[in-house]
C-alpha positions in Angstrom: -19.3 -17.2 31.6 -17.2 -14.1 32.6 -19.3 -11.9 30.3 -22.5 -12.9 31.9 -21.1 -12.3 35.4 -19.9 -8.8 34.3 -23.4 -8.1 32.9 -25.0 -9.2 36.1 -22.6 -7.1 38.2 -23.3 -4.1 36.0 -27.0 -4.5 36.3 -26.7 -5.0 40.1 -24.6 -1.8 40.4 -27.0 0.2 38.2 -30.0 -1.1 40.2 -28.4 -0.2 43.5 -27.3 3.3 42.3 -30.7 4.1 40.8 -32.6 2.6 43.7 -30.6 4.6 46.2 -31.1 7.9 44.3 -34.8 7.2 44.0 -35.1 6.5 47.7 -33.2 9.7 48.6 -35.3 11.8 46.2 -38.5 10.4 47.6 -37.4 11.0 51.2 -36.5 14.6 50.4 -39.8 15.2 48.7 -41.7 13.8 51.7 -39.7 16.0 54.1 -40.4 19.2 52.1 -44.1 18.3 52.0 -44.1 18.0 55.7 -42.4 21.3 56.1 -45.0 22.9 53.8 -47.7 21.5 56.0 -46.0 22.8 59.1 -45.7 26.3 57.6 -49.4 26.3 56.7 -50.3 25.3 60.2 -48.2 28.1 61.7 -49.7 30.6 59.3 -53.2 29.4 60.2 -52.4 29.8 63.9 -51.2 33.4 63.3 -54.3 34.3 61.2 -56.6 32.9 63.9 -54.9 34.5 66.8 -54.3 38.0 65.6 -58.0 39.0 65.1 -58.9 37.4 68.4 -56.2 39.4 70.2 -57.2 42.8 68.8 -60.9 42.6 69.8 -60.4 41.2 73.3 -61.6 43.1 76.3 -62.2 40.3 78.8 -59.1 39.0 80.6 -60.6 35.5 80.9 -61.2 35.3 77.1 -57.6 36.4 76.7 -56.3 33.6 78.9 -58.3 30.9 77.1 -57.1 32.2 73.7 -53.5 32.0 74.9 -54.0 28.5 76.2 -55.4 27.4 72.9 -52.5 29.1 71.1 -50.0 27.3 73.3 -51.6 23.9 72.6 -51.5 24.6 68.8 -47.9 25.7 69.0 -46.9 22.7 71.0 -48.5 20.5 68.3 -46.5 22.3 65.6 -43.3 21.8 67.7 -44.1 18.0 68.0 -44.7 17.8 64.2 -41.4 19.6 63.5 -39.6 17.1 65.8 -41.2 14.2 64.0 -40.0 15.6 60.7 -36.5 16.0 61.9 -36.4 12.7 63.7 
């Protein structure tokens, strides 16, 4: 009787330990994937905005481009806050 309880307790402890480590590993992998997506979005914004800025001559076009840039940056900030939260 005591041996079976010890086996059950050992299995329970191993299951809890392995389950917790698997959960932590999965959550870390998901967080790093989200950070990679955020990095790619920021690099995409930079690549799209630099060529537009160099060739601009019209002030109205410049203002529209800056508004679009601000909207994209705000979306990246929200995404970052969701990752952290």
